PyMOL commands that place a pseudoatom at each C-alpha (Angstrom):
pseudoatom trace, name=CA, resn=UNK, resi=1, chain=A, elem=C, hetatm=0, pos=[-1.608, 2.689, -14.905]
pseudoatom trace, name=CA, resn=UNK, resi=2, chain=A, elem=C, hetatm=0, pos=[-3.482, -0.363, -15.105]
pseudoatom trace, name=CA, resn=UNK, resi=3, chain=A, elem=C, hetatm=0, pos=[-2.212, -3.583, -13.376]
pseudoatom trace, name=CA, resn=UNK, resi=4, chain=A, elem=C, hetatm=0, pos=[-3.177, -6.821, -14.240]
pseudoatom trace, name=CA, resn=UNK, resi=5, chain=A, elem=C, hetatm=0, pos=[-0.574, -8.842, -12.306]
pseudoatom trace, name=CA, resn=UNK, resi=6, chain=A, elem=C, hetatm=0, pos=[2.496, -8.449, -9.874]
pseudoatom trace, name=CA, resn=UNK, resi=7, chain=A, elem=C, hetatm=0, pos=[4.951, -10.509, -7.952]
pseudoatom trace, name=CA, resn=UNK, resi=8, chain=A, elem=C, hetatm=0, pos=[5.483, -10.334, -4.271]
pseudoatom trace, name=CA, resn=UNK, resi=9, chain=A, elem=C, hetatm=0, pos=[2.720, -7.916, -3.766]
pseudoatom trace, name=CA, resn=UNK, resi=10, chain=A, elem=C, hetatm=0, pos=[1.188, -7.351, -0.449]
pseudoatom trace, name=CA, resn=UNK, resi=11, chain=A, elem=C, hetatm=0, pos=[-2.550, -6.173, -0.236]
pseudoatom trace, name=CA, resn=UNK, resi=12, chain=A, elem=C, hetatm=0, pos=[-4.168, -5.412, 2.841]
pseudoatom trace, name=CA, resn=UNK, resi=13, chain=A, elem=C, hetatm=0, pos=[-8.011, -4.823, 3.468]
pseudoatom trace, name=CA, resn=UNK, resi=14, chain=A, elem=C, hetatm=0, pos=[-8.861, -1.937, 5.658]
pseudoatom trace, name=CA, resn=UNK, resi=15, chain=A, elem=C, hetatm=0, pos=[-10.835, -3.013, 8.848]
pseudoatom trace, name=CA, resn=UNK, resi=16, chain=A, elem=C, hetatm=0, pos=[-13.894, -1.131, 7.444]
pseudoatom trace, name=CA, resn=UNK, resi=17, chain=A, elem=C, hetatm=0, pos=[-13.755, -3.334, 4.319]
pseudoatom trace, name=CA, resn=UNK, resi=18, chain=A, elem=C, hetatm=0, pos=[-13.800, -0.343, 1.807]
pseudoatom trace, name=CA, resn=UNK, resi=19, chain=A, elem=C, hetatm=0, pos=[-10.321, 0.413, 1.246]
pseudoatom trace, name=CA, resn=UNK, resi=20, chain=A, elem=C, hetatm=0, pos=[-7.335, -1.489, -0.151]
pseudoatom trace, name=CA, resn=UNK, resi=21, chain=A, elem=C, hetatm=0, pos=[-3.452, -0.773, 0.849]
pseudoatom trace, name=CA, resn=UNK, resi=22, chain=A, elem=C, hetatm=0, pos=[-0.986, -2.450, -1.357]
pseudoatom trace, name=CA, resn=UNK, resi=23, chain=A, elem=C, hetatm=0, pos=[2.565, -2.363, -2.477]
pseudoatom trace, name=CA, resn=UNK, resi=24, chain=A, elem=C, hetatm=0, pos=[3.279, -1.716, -5.920]
pseudoatom trace, name=CA, resn=UNK, resi=25, chain=A, elem=C, hetatm=0, pos=[6.582, -0.496, -7.699]
pseudoatom trace, name=CA, resn=UNK, resi=26, chain=A, elem=C, hetatm=0, pos=[8.269, 0.632, -4.344]
pseudoatom trace, name=CA, resn=UNK, resi=27, chain=A, elem=C, hetatm=0, pos=[5.388, 2.530, -2.894]
pseudoatom trace, name=CA, resn=UNK, resi=28, chain=A, elem=C, hetatm=0, pos=[2.240, 2.009, -0.830]
pseudoatom trace, name=CA, resn=UNK, resi=29, chain=A, elem=C, hetatm=0, pos=[-1.325, 2.812, -2.797]
pseudoatom trace, name=CA, resn=UNK, resi=30, chain=A, elem=C, hetatm=0, pos=[-4.671, 3.077, -1.496]
pseudoatom trace, name=CA, resn=UNK, resi=31, chain=A, elem=C, hetatm=0, pos=[-7.744, 1.943, -3.800]
pseudoatom trace, name=CA, resn=UNK, resi=32, chain=A, elem=C, hetatm=0, pos=[-11.447, 1.651, -3.106]
pseudoatom trace, name=CA, resn=UNK, resi=33, chain=A, elem=C, hetatm=0, pos=[-12.460, -2.096, -2.888]
pseudoatom trace, name=CA, resn=UNK, resi=34, chain=A, elem=C, hetatm=0, pos=[-14.974, -1.352, -5.549]
pseudoatom trace, name=CA, resn=UNK, resi=35, chain=A, elem=C, hetatm=0, pos=[-12.343, -0.570, -8.037]
pseudoatom trace, name=CA, resn=UNK, resi=36, chain=A, elem=C, hetatm=0, pos=[-11.238, 2.754, -9.582]
pseudoatom trace, name=CA, resn=UNK, resi=37, chain=A, elem=C, hetatm=0, pos=[-8.309, 5.022, -9.451]
pseudoatom trace, name=CA, resn=UNK, resi=38, chain=A, elem=C, hetatm=0, pos=[-5.589, 4.367, -6.841]
pseudoatom trace, name=CA, resn=UNK, resi=39, chain=A, elem=C, hetatm=0, pos=[-3.682, 6.739, -5.005]
pseudoatom trace, name=CA, resn=UNK, resi=40, chain=A, elem=C, hetatm=0, pos=[0.094, 6.577, -3.947]
pseudoatom trace, name=CA, resn=UNK, resi=41, chain=A, elem=C, hetatm=0, pos=[0.523, 7.553, -0.071]
pseudoatom trace, name=CA, resn=UNK, resi=42, chain=A, elem=C, hetatm=0, pos=[4.370, 7.191, -0.025]
pseudoatom trace, name=CA, resn=UNK, resi=43, chain=A, elem=C, hetatm=0, pos=[7.151, 8.706, -2.240]
pseudoatom trace, name=CA, resn=UNK, resi=44, chain=A, elem=C, hetatm=0, pos=[8.992, 6.652, -4.783]
pseudoatom trace, name=CA, resn=UNK, resi=45, chain=A, elem=C, hetatm=0, pos=[12.199, 6.661, -3.104]
pseudoatom trace, name=CA, resn=UNK, resi=46, chain=A, elem=C, hetatm=0, pos=[11.780, 4.593, -0.047]
pseudoatom trace, name=CA, resn=UNK, resi=47, chain=A, elem=C, hetatm=0, pos=[10.895, 1.120, -1.332]
pseudoatom trace, name=CA, resn=UNK, resi=48, chain=A, elem=C, hetatm=0, pos=[7.843, 0.784, 0.942]
pseudoatom trace, name=CA, resn=UNK, resi=49, chain=A, elem=C, hetatm=0, pos=[6.579, -2.704, 1.297]
pseudoatom trace, name=CA, resn=UNK, resi=50, chain=A, elem=C, hetatm=0, pos=[4.091, -4.855, 3.458]
pseudoatom trace, name=CA, resn=UNK, resi=51, chain=A, elem=C, hetatm=0, pos=[1.350, -2.361, 4.218]
pseudoatom trace, name=CA, resn=UNK, resi=52, chain=A, elem=C, hetatm=0, pos=[-0.883, -3.386, 7.522]
pseudoatom trace, name=CA, resn=UNK, resi=53, chain=A, elem=C, hetatm=0, pos=[-3.826, -1.518, 8.960]
pseudoatom trace, name=CA, resn=UNK, resi=54, chain=A, elem=C, hetatm=0, pos=[-4.386, -0.394, 12.572]
pseudoatom trace, name=CA, resn=UNK, resi=55, chain=A, elem=C, hetatm=0, pos=[-7.376, -1.950, 14.037]
pseudoatom trace, name=CA, resn=UNK, resi=56, chain=A, elem=C, hetatm=0, pos=[-9.283, 1.284, 13.864]
pseudoatom trace, name=CA, resn=UNK, resi=57, chain=A, elem=C, hetatm=0, pos=[-8.244, 2.002, 10.349]
pseudoatom trace, name=CA, resn=UNK, resi=58, chain=A, elem=C, hetatm=0, pos=[-6.574, 5.289, 10.794]
pseudoatom trace, name=CA, resn=UNK, resi=59, chain=A, elem=C, hetatm=0, pos=[-3.156, 4.400, 10.308]
pseudoatom trace, name=CA, resn=UNK, resi=60, chain=A, elem=C, hetatm=0, pos=[-0.967, 2.001, 8.107]
pseudoatom trace, name=CA, resn=UNK, resi=61, chain=A, elem=C, hetatm=0, pos=[2.091, 0.748, 9.000]
pseudoatom trace, name=CA, resn=UNK, resi=62, chain=A, elem=C, hetatm=0, pos=[4.552, -0.688, 6.457]
pseudoatom trace, name=CA, resn=UNK, resi=63, chain=A, elem=C, hetatm=0, pos=[8.348, -1.428, 5.952]
pseudoatom trace, name=CA, resn=UNK, resi=64, chain=A, elem=C, hetatm=0, pos=[10.345, 1.104, 3.841]
pseudoatom trace, name=CA, resn=UNK, resi=65, chain=A, elem=C, hetatm=0, pos=[14.054, 1.960, 3.077]
pseudoatom trace, name=CA, resn=UNK, resi=66, chain=A, elem=C, hetatm=0, pos=[15.019, 5.518, 3.504]
pseudoatom trace, name=CA, resn=UNK, resi=67, chain=A, elem=C, hetatm=0, pos=[18.702, 6.809, 3.724]
pseudoatom trace, name=CA, resn=UNK, resi=68, chain=A, elem=C, hetatm=0, pos=[20.165, 3.283, 3.999]
pseudoatom trace, name=CA, resn=UNK, resi=69, chain=A, elem=C, hetatm=0, pos=[18.085, 2.267, 6.983]
pseudoatom trace, name=CA, resn=UNK, resi=70, chain=A, elem=C, hetatm=0, pos=[15.106, -0.217, 6.807]
for i in range(1, 70): cmd.bond("trace and resi %d" % i, "trace and resi %d" % (i + 1))
show_as sticks, trace
zoom trace
């Protein structure tokens, strides 16, 4: 999939500066800053949004909606 624009999309740069986490189509994706393929890290059912990295870059928090709960 090639994305050239999006609405209400959040992009978060990792603390090490080498990876982007972003929300698109209800999933959280990871992609190298240099470009290339992205990889989803959440399923398509949870309406995952607004990723944010932990200060050490080992974890990503986000808002999601599963089983009727945010």
